[in-house]
Backbone of each chain as ProteinMPNN parsed JSONL, in Angstrom:
{"seq_chain_A": "MSASYEQGITLVGDLHARPAGALAVAAGRFAAVIKVTAGDHTADAKSVLGVMGLGATSGQHLTVEASGPDAREAVAALIAILSEATKVGG", "coords_chain_A": {"N_chain_A": [[85.393, 214.581, 193.726], [87.596, 217.132, 194.61], [89.796, 218.273, 196.995], [91.811, 220.683, 198.752], [94.406, 220.597, 201.109], [96.45, 221.827, 203.782], [99.263, 221.873, 205.909], [101.538, 222.887, 208.444], [104.821, 222.27, 209.871], [107.37, 222.324, 212.333], [110.578, 221.173, 212.072], [112.118, 218.733, 214.18], [114.445, 217.503, 213.847], [117.068, 216.817, 211.422], [116.186, 216.37, 207.963], [117.018, 213.616, 206.926], [118.22, 210.794, 204.929], [116.73, 208.396, 205.605], [114.324, 209.274, 207.036], [113.337, 210.843, 204.922], [112.889, 208.882, 203.046], [110.895, 207.37, 204.334], [108.865, 209.247, 204.334], [108.406, 209.604, 201.563], [107.662, 207.025, 200.761], [105.268, 206.72, 202.174], [103.818, 208.856, 201.078], [103.57, 208.028, 198.455], [101.556, 206.194, 198.536], [99.185, 207.487, 198.46], [96.568, 208.933, 196.473], [96.454, 211.613, 196.07], [97.962, 214.678, 194.894], [100.937, 215.722, 196.238], [102.803, 218.14, 197.882], [105.871, 219.233, 199.318], [107.159, 221.894, 201.085], [110.01, 223.785, 201.823], [111.237, 226.636, 202.944], [112.36, 228.375, 200.168], [112.142, 226.26, 198.503], [110.385, 223.679, 196.849], [109.195, 220.355, 196.82], [108.101, 217.342, 195.187], [106.339, 215.23, 197.172], [106.334, 212.518, 196.774], [108.676, 211.912, 195.598], [111.596, 210.684, 196.603], [114.187, 211.577, 196.214], [113.79, 214.216, 195.562], [112.691, 215.148, 197.962], [114.846, 214.738, 199.714], [116.549, 216.493, 198.511], [115.639, 218.928, 199.34], [117.03, 219.576, 201.555], [116.328, 220.001, 204.202], [116.508, 221.097, 207.539], [116.896, 220.673, 211.131], [114.69, 222.586, 213.101], [113.749, 224.038, 211.034], [110.914, 225.295, 209.226], [108.421, 223.431, 207.698], [106.072, 222.94, 205.049], [103.306, 220.963, 204.252], [101.37, 220.202, 201.524], [98.441, 219.165, 200.004], [96.419, 217.967, 197.298], [93.467, 216.506, 196.12], [91.502, 213.437, 196.157], [92.113, 212.066, 198.572], [93.383, 213.936, 200.105], [93.266, 215.115, 202.667], [93.789, 213.004, 204.468], [96.315, 212.348, 203.566], [97.896, 214.598, 204.182], [97.732, 214.568, 206.979], [98.953, 212.105, 207.542], [101.571, 212.462, 206.566], [102.508, 214.632, 208.029], [102.567, 213.46, 210.522], [104.591, 211.566, 210.119], [106.775, 213.239, 209.586], [106.972, 214.411, 212.047], [107.661, 212.248, 213.704], [109.716, 210.666, 212.417], [111.915, 212.319, 211.991], [112.981, 212.564, 214.454], [114.573, 210.436, 214.845], [116.601, 210.464, 212.955], [119.346, 209.8, 210.653]], "CA_chain_A": [[85.604, 215.851, 194.402], [89.005, 217.334, 194.917], [89.991, 219.347, 197.956], [93.202, 220.971, 199.098], [94.705, 220.761, 202.531], [97.816, 222.273, 204.019], [99.627, 221.957, 207.322], [102.962, 223.156, 208.642], [105.482, 221.637, 211.011], [108.765, 222.705, 212.539], [111.339, 219.929, 212.234], [112.904, 218.568, 215.41], [115.717, 216.899, 213.427], [117.308, 217.005, 209.992], [115.454, 215.457, 207.077], [118.033, 212.771, 206.302], [117.772, 209.828, 203.92], [115.68, 207.469, 206.044], [113.03, 209.959, 207.166], [112.866, 211.243, 203.585], [112.373, 207.656, 202.437], [109.615, 207.046, 204.984], [107.899, 210.236, 203.852], [108.087, 209.351, 200.153], [106.928, 205.755, 200.683], [103.899, 207.003, 202.63], [103.179, 209.754, 200.11], [103.283, 207.271, 197.243], [100.357, 205.361, 198.711], [97.997, 208.329, 198.301], [96.268, 209.384, 195.114], [96.578, 213.069, 196.028], [99.221, 215.347, 194.551], [101.418, 216.215, 197.534], [104.027, 218.937, 197.796], [106.506, 219.63, 200.576], [107.898, 223.134, 200.865], [110.929, 224.253, 202.871], [111.788, 227.909, 202.472], [112.077, 228.688, 198.766], [112.167, 225.047, 197.696], [109.246, 222.779, 196.922], [109.444, 219.046, 196.211], [107.044, 216.336, 195.125], [106.538, 214.378, 198.354], [106.5, 211.12, 196.349], [110.043, 211.772, 195.083], [112.529, 210.664, 197.733], [115.353, 212.399, 195.886], [113.336, 215.592, 195.664], [112.537, 215.476, 199.381], [116.203, 214.873, 200.263], [117.147, 217.68, 197.9], [115.201, 220.126, 200.067], [118.074, 219.876, 202.54], [115.645, 220.578, 205.357], [117.24, 220.828, 208.775], [116.235, 220.873, 212.424], [114.268, 223.952, 213.389], [113.164, 224.653, 209.846], [109.472, 225.11, 209.076], [108.011, 222.779, 206.45], [104.638, 222.91, 204.78], [102.814, 219.859, 203.426], [100.154, 220.642, 200.851], [97.946, 218.082, 199.153], [95.125, 218.146, 196.651], [92.982, 215.245, 195.562], [90.43, 212.801, 196.94], [92.552, 211.68, 199.921], [94.338, 214.979, 200.495], [93.245, 215.35, 204.116], [94.495, 211.879, 205.096], [97.722, 212.421, 203.153], [98.567, 215.639, 204.958], [97.823, 214.087, 208.363], [99.935, 211.015, 207.614], [102.942, 212.964, 206.335], [102.896, 215.461, 209.175], [102.904, 212.514, 211.598], [105.905, 210.991, 209.813], [107.79, 214.291, 209.781], [107.085, 214.619, 213.486], [108.311, 211.093, 214.342], [110.914, 210.125, 211.753], [113.079, 213.193, 212.092], [113.558, 212.423, 215.792], [115.532, 209.338, 214.806], [117.737, 210.839, 212.111], [119.838, 208.772, 209.724]], "C_chain_A": [[87.056, 215.978, 194.804], [89.163, 218.531, 195.846], [91.472, 219.535, 198.225], [93.346, 221.147, 200.598], [96.165, 221.134, 202.692], [98.065, 222.312, 205.511], [101.13, 222.161, 207.434], [103.5, 222.415, 209.844], [106.904, 222.189, 211.113], [109.552, 221.445, 212.863], [112.104, 219.898, 213.548], [114.235, 217.879, 215.106], [115.878, 217.128, 211.939], [116.546, 215.965, 209.174], [116.471, 214.634, 206.268], [117.386, 211.712, 205.409], [116.612, 208.954, 204.405], [114.343, 208.141, 206.319], [112.465, 210.415, 205.826], [112.266, 210.041, 202.868], [111.022, 207.288, 203.009], [108.513, 207.978, 204.485], [107.44, 209.911, 202.435], [107.314, 208.045, 199.976], [105.471, 205.987, 201.082], [103.159, 207.854, 201.609], [102.739, 208.998, 198.862], [102.039, 206.411, 197.326], [99.069, 206.16, 198.575], [97.814, 208.731, 196.843], [96.531, 210.879, 194.966], [97.939, 213.512, 195.49], [99.702, 216.029, 195.824], [102.746, 216.937, 197.351], [104.551, 219.231, 199.191], [107.35, 220.863, 200.28], [108.739, 223.468, 202.087], [111.584, 225.515, 202.345], [111.379, 228.17, 201.034], [111.936, 227.445, 197.899], [110.933, 224.181, 197.942], [109.577, 221.48, 196.208], [108.156, 218.245, 196.157], [107.297, 215.363, 196.28], [106.753, 212.919, 197.985], [107.889, 210.857, 195.782], [111.034, 211.834, 196.231], [113.73, 211.546, 197.456], [115.011, 213.88, 195.979], [113.229, 216.038, 197.111], [113.912, 215.646, 200.032], [116.873, 216.137, 199.757], [116.696, 218.975, 198.545], [116.27, 220.554, 201.072], [117.501, 220.469, 203.807], [116.311, 220.145, 206.664], [116.393, 221.146, 210.008], [115.909, 222.348, 212.653], [113.614, 224.654, 212.212], [111.664, 224.35, 209.767], [109.159, 224.529, 207.713], [106.501, 222.873, 206.297], [104.316, 221.719, 203.881], [101.47, 220.283, 202.853], [99.707, 219.535, 199.907], [96.629, 218.463, 198.509], [94.736, 216.845, 195.97], [92.017, 214.6, 196.532], [90.848, 212.449, 198.374], [93.548, 212.689, 200.499], [94.413, 215.165, 202.011], [94.036, 214.262, 204.848], [95.995, 211.944, 204.782], [98.483, 213.431, 203.996], [98.759, 215.169, 206.402], [98.916, 213.029, 208.503], [101.364, 211.55, 207.483], [103.422, 213.862, 207.458], [103.308, 214.553, 210.343], [104.288, 211.911, 211.362], [107.012, 212.022, 210.029], [108.035, 214.53, 211.265], [107.897, 213.508, 214.148], [109.681, 210.769, 213.748], [112.133, 211.018, 211.914], [113.68, 213.178, 213.498], [114.7, 211.415, 215.781], [116.79, 209.727, 214.039], [118.143, 209.724, 211.172], [119.53, 209.113, 208.294]], "O_chain_A": [[87.664, 215.023, 195.287], [88.731, 219.642, 195.539], [92.284, 218.65, 197.956], [92.51, 221.767, 201.257], [97.005, 220.805, 201.855], [97.204, 222.725, 206.288], [101.897, 221.661, 206.61], [102.75, 221.986, 210.721], [107.548, 222.48, 210.105], [109.232, 220.733, 213.814], [112.668, 220.906, 213.976], [115.058, 217.691, 216.002], [114.95, 217.578, 211.267], [116.299, 214.846, 209.624], [116.741, 214.917, 205.101], [116.179, 211.729, 205.167], [115.622, 208.79, 203.692], [113.311, 207.633, 205.881], [111.252, 210.379, 205.616], [111.26, 210.162, 202.169], [110.103, 206.936, 202.269], [107.382, 207.555, 204.247], [106.245, 209.936, 202.137], [106.415, 207.963, 199.139], [104.554, 205.511, 200.413], [101.994, 207.594, 201.31], [101.688, 209.277, 198.285], [101.524, 205.951, 196.306], [97.979, 205.586, 198.574], [98.777, 208.85, 196.086], [96.801, 211.358, 193.865], [98.935, 212.8, 195.621], [98.973, 216.818, 196.424], [103.682, 216.413, 196.748], [103.78, 219.451, 200.125], [108.153, 220.873, 199.347], [108.264, 223.441, 203.222], [112.387, 225.468, 201.413], [110.191, 228.184, 200.714], [111.646, 227.545, 196.706], [110.503, 223.981, 199.078], [110.165, 221.49, 195.126], [107.246, 218.436, 196.964], [108.359, 214.743, 196.348], [107.293, 212.154, 198.784], [108.242, 209.709, 195.514], [111.288, 212.907, 196.777], [114.243, 212.197, 198.367], [115.826, 214.694, 196.414], [113.618, 217.153, 197.46], [114.124, 216.578, 200.807], [117.655, 216.772, 200.463], [117.308, 220.02, 198.322], [116.4, 221.734, 201.397], [118.114, 221.341, 204.422], [116.63, 218.972, 206.856], [115.343, 221.784, 209.934], [116.738, 223.231, 212.429], [113.007, 225.715, 212.358], [111.21, 223.286, 210.189], [109.58, 225.068, 206.69], [105.756, 222.883, 207.276], [104.981, 221.499, 202.868], [100.556, 220.668, 203.583], [100.496, 219.029, 199.11], [95.823, 219.187, 199.093], [95.554, 216.179, 195.337], [91.742, 215.144, 197.602], [90.029, 212.524, 199.291], [94.434, 212.335, 201.277], [95.495, 215.35, 202.567], [94.844, 214.553, 205.73], [96.832, 211.633, 205.63], [99.585, 213.152, 204.467], [99.831, 215.353, 206.978], [99.7, 213.05, 209.451], [102.257, 211.128, 208.217], [104.604, 213.858, 207.803], [104.268, 214.84, 211.057], [105.069, 211.763, 212.302], [108.062, 211.706, 210.589], [109.156, 214.814, 211.687], [108.714, 213.767, 215.032], [110.669, 210.617, 214.468], [113.261, 210.528, 211.967], [114.765, 213.718, 213.713], [115.646, 211.501, 216.564], [117.902, 209.365, 214.423], [117.365, 208.802, 210.924], [119.876, 208.353, 207.39]]}, "seq_chain_B": "MSTATVGIVLVSHSAELAAGAAHLAGQVSGGTVTIIAAGGTDEGDLGTSAAKVAAGLRHADQGAGVVVLPDLGSAVLTVKAVLEDYDAAATVVLTDAPFVEGAVAATVTAAAGGDVKAVAAAAEEARHVRKL", "coords_chain_B": {"N_chain_B": [[96.011, 198.312, 196.883], [98.298, 196.02, 195.578], [99.617, 192.955, 196.943], [102.141, 192.062, 196.249], [105.326, 193.502, 195.609], [107.227, 195.381, 193.218], [110.27, 193.955, 192.16], [113.814, 194.644, 192.522], [116.821, 194.708, 190.659], [120.209, 195.17, 190.997], [122.829, 195.775, 188.987], [126.164, 195.657, 188.981], [129.621, 196.384, 188.2], [131.122, 195.94, 190.361], [131.032, 193.905, 193.174], [130.887, 194.846, 195.771], [129.946, 197.448, 195.422], [127.383, 196.994, 194.329], [126.222, 195.585, 196.463], [126.376, 197.485, 198.497], [124.807, 199.59, 197.487], [122.382, 198.269, 197.381], [121.945, 197.804, 200.094], [121.744, 200.441, 201.079], [119.51, 201.404, 199.607], [117.569, 199.669, 200.571], [117.484, 200.375, 203.285], [116.616, 203.068, 203.162], [114.121, 202.781, 202.041], [112.674, 201.293, 203.802], [112.823, 198.538, 203.923], [111.041, 196.684, 202.747], [111.07, 195.827, 200.171], [112.182, 193.537, 197.66], [115.479, 193.462, 196.906], [118.033, 192.726, 194.785], [121.462, 192.244, 194.692], [123.607, 192.116, 192.058], [126.603, 191.815, 191.474], [129.963, 192.033, 190.19], [132.211, 189.503, 188.814], [131.84, 185.915, 188.217], [134.021, 184.913, 189.479], [134.506, 186.734, 191.395], [135.85, 188.988, 190.701], [136.262, 192.375, 189.338], [133.649, 193.197, 187.18], [130.95, 191.87, 185.174], [128.395, 189.357, 185.565], [126.655, 187.009, 183.776], [125.355, 184.835, 184.861], [124.925, 185.636, 187.506], [123.222, 187.804, 187.092], [121.014, 186.551, 185.858], [120.176, 184.843, 187.921], [119.559, 186.801, 189.769], [117.363, 188.072, 188.584], [115.464, 186.051, 188.762], [115.245, 185.734, 191.556], [114.406, 188.248, 192.351], [111.89, 188.525, 191.374], [108.746, 188.908, 192.475], [106.266, 188.572, 191.59], [105.239, 190.911, 190.633], [106.741, 191.996, 188.681], [110.018, 193.145, 187.526], [112.596, 195.531, 187.955], [115.556, 196.592, 186.476], [118.732, 197.91, 187.193], [121.636, 198.95, 185.683], [125.138, 199.629, 186.354], [127.225, 200.78, 184.766], [127.792, 201.386, 181.247], [128.702, 198.949, 180.005], [127.671, 196.948, 181.563], [125.13, 196.848, 180.715], [125.219, 195.355, 178.394], [125.57, 192.754, 179.339], [123.171, 192.399, 180.757], [121.294, 192.634, 178.688], [121.99, 190.427, 177.125], [121.308, 188.366, 178.864], [118.555, 188.798, 179.073], [117.706, 188.141, 176.534], [117.565, 185.413, 176.556], [115.787, 184.961, 178.505], [112.924, 183.603, 179.722], [110.91, 183.827, 181.553], [107.723, 184.579, 183.09], [107.572, 187.056, 184.232], [107.479, 190.633, 183.982], [110.197, 192.417, 182.854], [112.075, 195.299, 183.214], [114.605, 197.176, 181.843], [116.533, 199.812, 182.941], [117.708, 203.178, 182.273], [119.563, 204.844, 184.224], [120.936, 206.902, 186.902], [123.078, 205.144, 189.107], [123.103, 204.901, 192.054], [121.264, 206.901, 192.978], [119.11, 206.233, 191.368], [118.588, 203.623, 192.21], [117.722, 204.055, 194.843], [115.483, 205.761, 194.446], [113.853, 204.133, 192.814], [113.389, 201.953, 194.51], [112.031, 203.085, 196.658], [109.691, 203.901, 195.37], [108.731, 201.415, 194.599], [108.265, 200.344, 197.137], [106.145, 201.889, 197.909], [104.165, 200.773, 196.456], [104.12, 201.083, 193.738], [103.781, 200.27, 190.206], [105.637, 198.32, 187.688], [106.126, 200.131, 185.633], [105.926, 202.643, 186.872], [107.956, 202.394, 188.757], [110.231, 202.062, 187.167], [110.16, 204.527, 185.885], [110.603, 206.241, 188.037], [113.242, 205.601, 188.634], [114.543, 206.488, 186.302], [113.907, 209.176, 186.266], [115.52, 210.087, 188.24], [117.821, 211.063, 187.217], [117.371, 213.724, 186.743], [117.109, 215.071, 189.097], [118.318, 217.437, 191.266], [121.074, 217.619, 193.558], [122.136, 219.719, 194.852]], "CA_chain_B": [[97.426, 198.022, 196.602], [98.573, 194.588, 195.516], [100.53, 192.547, 198.007], [103.501, 191.915, 195.721], [105.972, 194.726, 195.148], [108.195, 195.218, 192.131], [111.618, 193.636, 192.615], [114.885, 195.465, 191.949], [118.116, 194.051, 190.491], [121.284, 196.14, 190.813], [123.926, 195.108, 188.281], [127.364, 196.501, 189.031], [130.914, 195.735, 187.968], [131.708, 195.684, 191.678], [130.131, 193.237, 194.116], [130.717, 195.723, 196.942], [129.093, 198.578, 195.036], [126.008, 196.487, 194.211], [125.727, 195.252, 197.805], [126.225, 198.736, 199.242], [123.642, 200.313, 196.956], [121.199, 197.509, 197.8], [121.769, 198.064, 201.527], [121.276, 201.82, 201.218], [118.136, 201.511, 199.084], [116.713, 198.935, 201.497], [117.331, 201.167, 204.504], [115.84, 204.281, 202.903], [112.744, 202.445, 201.663], [111.987, 200.603, 204.887], [113.11, 197.099, 203.956], [109.934, 195.824, 202.319], [111.225, 195.493, 198.744], [113.262, 192.6, 197.352], [116.542, 194.089, 196.115], [119.101, 191.751, 194.591], [122.739, 192.784, 194.228], [124.277, 191.223, 191.11], [127.837, 192.55, 191.183], [131.214, 191.305, 190.03], [132.213, 188.291, 187.98], [131.651, 184.666, 188.967], [135.242, 184.684, 190.27], [134.603, 187.786, 192.403], [136.613, 190.135, 190.196], [135.461, 193.445, 188.759], [133.037, 192.798, 185.917], [129.577, 191.433, 185.388], [128.182, 187.923, 185.402], [125.323, 186.659, 183.265], [124.734, 183.898, 185.804], [124.43, 186.406, 188.664], [122.07, 188.605, 186.65], [119.885, 185.642, 185.643], [119.708, 184.429, 189.251], [118.974, 187.998, 190.372], [116.023, 188.274, 188.011], [114.567, 185.033, 189.333], [115.019, 185.985, 192.983], [113.748, 189.547, 192.559], [110.514, 188.471, 190.901], [107.757, 188.561, 193.501], [104.972, 188.512, 190.928], [104.814, 192.229, 190.148], [107.721, 192.487, 187.722], [111.376, 193.439, 187.999], [113.291, 196.658, 187.334], [117.003, 196.352, 186.522], [119.588, 199.095, 187.037], [123.051, 198.678, 185.465], [125.936, 200.767, 186.823], [127.952, 201.39, 183.643], [127.283, 200.926, 179.956], [128.963, 197.568, 179.587], [126.778, 196.051, 182.309], [123.913, 196.751, 179.9], [125.409, 194.246, 177.445], [125.324, 191.508, 180.073], [121.736, 192.305, 181.047], [120.571, 192.377, 177.425], [122.254, 189.038, 176.729], [120.497, 187.507, 179.746], [117.133, 188.977, 178.755], [117.407, 187.447, 175.274], [117.28, 184.001, 176.845], [114.968, 184.904, 179.709], [111.561, 183.316, 179.266], [109.967, 183.831, 182.674], [106.512, 185.364, 182.837], [107.674, 188.379, 184.837], [107.879, 191.776, 183.183], [111.496, 192.944, 183.275], [112.373, 196.572, 182.554], [115.983, 197.646, 181.992], [116.447, 201.272, 183.005], [118.875, 204.029, 182.035], [119.424, 205.715, 185.395], [122.085, 206.968, 187.812], [122.996, 203.88, 189.852], [122.725, 205.039, 193.472], [120.02, 207.664, 193.086], [118.065, 205.452, 190.707], [118.254, 202.485, 193.073], [116.954, 204.568, 195.981], [114.185, 206.256, 193.972], [113.066, 202.988, 192.341], [112.999, 201.12, 195.638], [111.006, 203.82, 197.412], [108.444, 203.828, 194.595], [108.258, 200.029, 194.723], [107.753, 200.178, 198.509], [104.846, 202.57, 197.978], [103.186, 200.007, 195.711], [104.138, 201.435, 192.319], [103.956, 199.156, 189.265], [106.954, 198.348, 187.027], [106.265, 201.352, 184.836], [106.172, 203.739, 187.806], [109.257, 202.174, 189.397], [111.24, 202.371, 186.151], [110.136, 205.979, 185.67], [111.249, 206.867, 189.203], [114.685, 205.419, 188.463], [115.065, 207.316, 185.204], [113.752, 210.599, 186.636], [116.591, 210.432, 189.186], [118.83, 211.807, 186.448], [117.049, 215.154, 186.662], [116.933, 215.665, 190.424], [119.565, 218.051, 191.722], [121.43, 217.418, 194.961], [122.51, 221.025, 195.406]], "C_chain_B": [[97.644, 196.51, 196.584], [99.611, 194.222, 196.572], [101.97, 192.448, 197.518], [104.057, 193.267, 195.298], [106.933, 194.38, 194.017], [109.565, 194.919, 192.736], [112.664, 194.458, 191.874], [116.153, 194.616, 191.819], [119.164, 195.111, 190.174], [122.491, 195.419, 190.221], [125.13, 196.04, 188.243], [128.591, 195.694, 188.665], [131.568, 195.331, 189.284], [130.681, 195.037, 192.601], [129.844, 194.136, 195.312], [129.791, 196.889, 196.627], [127.628, 198.139, 194.949], [125.422, 196.221, 195.593], [125.479, 196.52, 198.622], [125.009, 199.523, 198.79], [122.357, 199.609, 197.377], [120.892, 197.758, 199.277], [121.172, 199.453, 201.756], [119.816, 201.943, 200.776], [117.16, 200.797, 200.014], [116.451, 199.718, 202.765], [116.423, 202.366, 204.27], [114.372, 203.952, 202.646], [112.01, 201.626, 202.711], [112.068, 199.09, 204.862], [112.022, 196.173, 203.472], [110.065, 195.326, 200.879], [112.372, 194.499, 198.568], [114.259, 193.272, 196.413], [117.67, 193.07, 196.006], [120.337, 192.447, 194.032], [123.388, 191.742, 193.325], [125.549, 191.93, 190.657], [129.033, 191.64, 191.053], [131.069, 190.084, 189.135], [131.974, 187.067, 188.859], [132.852, 184.375, 189.861], [135.415, 185.748, 191.349], [135.448, 188.975, 191.977], [135.658, 191.238, 189.73], [134.947, 193.01, 187.393], [131.616, 192.368, 186.188], [129.425, 189.966, 185.019], [126.765, 187.654, 184.926], [124.6, 185.735, 184.241], [124.164, 184.641, 187.014], [123.203, 187.235, 188.287], [120.838, 187.716, 186.484], [119.303, 185.179, 186.979], [119.022, 185.597, 189.949], [117.562, 188.246, 189.875], [115.027, 187.293, 188.613], [114.226, 185.352, 190.784], [114.237, 187.279, 193.234], [112.262, 189.491, 192.207], [109.558, 187.976, 191.979], [106.355, 188.519, 192.904], [104.483, 189.834, 190.368], [105.8, 192.814, 189.149], [109.027, 192.889, 188.378], [111.93, 194.638, 187.234], [114.787, 196.471, 187.556], [117.748, 197.666, 186.32], [121.038, 198.651, 186.842], [123.894, 199.878, 185.901], [126.623, 201.505, 185.68], [127.492, 200.715, 182.359], [127.517, 199.459, 179.656], [128.18, 196.549, 180.408], [125.479, 195.843, 181.53], [124.011, 195.565, 178.938], [125.092, 192.91, 178.103], [123.831, 191.322, 180.322], [120.96, 191.966, 179.779], [120.76, 190.934, 176.959], [121.415, 188.078, 177.561], [119.022, 187.583, 179.359], [116.741, 188.281, 177.454], [116.995, 185.995, 175.515], [116.309, 183.833, 178.009], [113.52, 184.707, 179.318], [110.545, 183.259, 180.404], [108.804, 184.765, 182.371], [106.65, 186.809, 183.313], [108.053, 189.445, 183.814], [109.205, 192.297, 183.732], [111.773, 194.222, 182.501], [113.804, 196.973, 182.889], [115.964, 199.163, 181.931], [117.789, 201.944, 182.749], [118.842, 205.102, 183.124], [120.741, 205.812, 186.154], [121.963, 205.824, 188.819], [122.476, 204.048, 191.291], [121.374, 205.745, 193.607], [118.844, 206.877, 192.486], [117.62, 204.289, 191.568], [117.376, 202.94, 194.238], [115.559, 204.999, 195.533], [113.284, 205.096, 193.532], [112.539, 202.178, 193.515], [111.918, 201.788, 196.479], [109.662, 203.752, 196.683], [107.862, 202.418, 194.634], [107.632, 199.797, 196.095], [106.378, 200.821, 198.666], [103.776, 201.856, 197.155], [103.122, 200.33, 194.231], [104.321, 200.215, 191.423], [105.299, 199.294, 188.525], [107.182, 199.641, 186.251], [106.614, 202.54, 185.737], [107.559, 203.624, 188.441], [110.39, 202.501, 188.414], [111.311, 203.875, 185.899], [110.823, 206.713, 186.815], [112.762, 206.763, 189.083], [115.226, 206.398, 187.423], [114.94, 208.805, 185.505], [114.852, 211.046, 187.593], [117.691, 211.236, 188.503], [118.621, 213.312, 186.544], [116.893, 215.821, 188.024], [118.279, 216.166, 190.937], [119.796, 217.769, 193.202], [121.747, 218.742, 195.641], [121.582, 222.117, 194.882]], "O_chain_B": [[97.208, 195.81, 197.498], [100.379, 195.067, 197.032], [102.908, 192.714, 198.27], [103.35, 194.079, 194.702], [107.386, 193.243, 193.883], [109.971, 195.554, 193.709], [112.439, 194.911, 190.751], [116.519, 193.895, 192.747], [119.029, 195.858, 189.205], [123.098, 194.565, 190.867], [125.12, 197.07, 187.569], [128.605, 194.471, 188.801], [132.46, 194.482, 189.312], [129.585, 195.567, 192.785], [128.718, 194.19, 195.808], [128.96, 197.276, 197.448], [126.738, 198.834, 195.44], [124.278, 196.578, 195.871], [124.491, 196.614, 199.35], [124.267, 200.06, 199.612], [121.361, 200.26, 197.693], [119.733, 197.903, 199.665], [120.223, 199.618, 202.523], [118.99, 202.516, 201.487], [116.043, 201.271, 200.222], [115.328, 199.732, 203.27], [115.552, 202.652, 205.092], [113.484, 204.735, 202.984], [110.838, 201.297, 202.526], [111.448, 198.423, 205.691], [112.069, 194.977, 203.758], [109.27, 194.504, 200.425], [113.401, 194.6, 199.236], [113.93, 193.608, 195.276], [118.197, 192.608, 197.017], [120.264, 193.151, 193.024], [123.685, 190.629, 193.759], [125.58, 192.561, 189.6], [129.118, 190.606, 191.715], [129.967, 189.69, 188.753], [131.913, 187.168, 190.084], [132.731, 183.683, 190.872], [136.36, 185.682, 192.135], [135.733, 189.864, 192.78], [134.438, 191.073, 189.724], [135.706, 192.518, 186.556], [131.129, 192.49, 187.312], [130.221, 189.411, 184.261], [125.795, 188.024, 185.588], [123.387, 185.838, 184.426], [123.073, 184.328, 187.49], [122.261, 187.353, 189.07], [119.744, 188.08, 186.917], [118.085, 185.129, 187.148], [118.02, 185.409, 190.639], [116.672, 188.589, 190.653], [113.894, 187.655, 188.931], [113.07, 185.257, 191.195], [113.498, 187.386, 194.212], [111.473, 190.308, 192.682], [109.557, 186.801, 192.347], [105.368, 188.438, 193.636], [103.445, 189.891, 189.709], [105.711, 193.993, 188.804], [109.138, 192.965, 189.602], [111.755, 194.748, 186.02], [115.233, 196.224, 188.677], [117.447, 198.433, 185.406], [121.616, 198.038, 187.74], [123.431, 201.016, 185.832], [126.599, 202.735, 185.638], [126.895, 199.639, 182.373], [126.639, 198.788, 179.114], [128.039, 195.4, 179.988], [124.816, 194.814, 181.661], [123.029, 194.863, 178.695], [124.439, 192.049, 177.514], [123.29, 190.233, 180.126], [120.073, 191.112, 179.796], [119.827, 190.3, 176.467], [120.876, 187.101, 177.042], [118.327, 186.568, 179.32], [115.591, 187.877, 177.283], [116.188, 185.43, 174.777], [116.039, 182.716, 178.449], [112.942, 185.562, 178.646], [109.454, 182.713, 180.244], [108.897, 185.633, 181.503], [105.924, 187.687, 182.848], [108.841, 189.197, 182.901], [109.324, 192.583, 184.924], [111.714, 194.231, 181.271], [114.172, 197.096, 184.058], [115.44, 199.742, 180.98], [118.852, 201.365, 182.973], [118.185, 206.133, 182.975], [121.575, 204.91, 186.065], [120.874, 205.561, 189.329], [121.508, 203.395, 191.682], [120.462, 205.245, 194.266], [117.741, 206.864, 193.031], [116.428, 203.991, 191.655], [116.396, 202.276, 194.575], [114.565, 204.642, 196.166], [112.092, 205.082, 193.841], [111.379, 201.765, 193.52], [110.997, 201.125, 196.956], [108.62, 203.566, 197.311], [106.645, 202.245, 194.696], [106.598, 199.139, 196.209], [105.551, 200.359, 199.452], [102.617, 202.271, 197.149], [102.195, 199.911, 193.538], [104.944, 199.234, 191.83], [106.013, 200.278, 188.72], [108.291, 200.174, 186.218], [107.488, 203.343, 185.408], [108.248, 204.625, 188.639], [111.379, 203.135, 188.781], [112.396, 204.43, 185.722], [111.54, 207.689, 186.593], [113.483, 207.713, 189.388], [116.244, 207.054, 187.644], [115.762, 209.604, 185.057], [115.094, 212.243, 187.745], [118.404, 212.001, 189.151], [119.573, 214.085, 186.439], [116.578, 217.008, 188.098], [119.247, 215.412, 191.028], [118.856, 217.689, 193.992], [121.638, 218.866, 196.861], [121.741, 223.285, 195.238]]}, "name": "protein", "num_of_chains": 2, "seq": "MSASYEQGITLVGDLHARPAGALAVAAGRFAAVIKVTAGDHTADAKSVLGVMGLGATSGQHLTVEASGPDAREAVAALIAILSEATKVGGMSTATVGIVLVSHSAELAAGAAHLAGQVSGGTVTIIAAGGTDEGDLGTSAAKVAAGLRHADQGAGVVVLPDLGSAVLTVKAVLEDYDAAATVVLTDAPFVEGAVAATVTAAAGGDVKAVAAAAEEARHVRKL"}
């Protein structure tokens, strides 16, 4: 069974290299197809370079969308990382 | 997910470049992947060293295979020469990838538990990801 889930978050810091890395490492552990969208740009959440290429900054609204068997868990995990990791920066 | 992650060997003409790329990739990926910097000649000059590459392959192998990224074309010659004589059981994949971006992408995929094929693909796909 394959379901789709989606959740948004407003960044409290810029999506720099380390938070992007944390996001992509976590995303890579899920079977679901996961996309991150910032404005007009969408990236594969498992691609650290793609996520960094979004150039997402503090105050910007991001959407995490996943489809697949573990889509719900994937969205929850990535939203949590976006919430925490962008506080640190780097 | 298996416990062992794919190891990464960064082969550069410059020891500083290899070490810097290894540091960056380690920081971005959370520090769980073995990344070996094999840069410079045995004398510490600009160039590559078969001995450093061979040692790098051994140290990077954690049981899940090794992905090698050379910085410039002539580093490929050194890696290929080493691989001709390399008889360890580990799967070693030499990739054609941008050095910094490839190192970061490969290491992140390794940290997520990707196999050698996935890690090598992540490195090579780095060529097509735009920064701007």
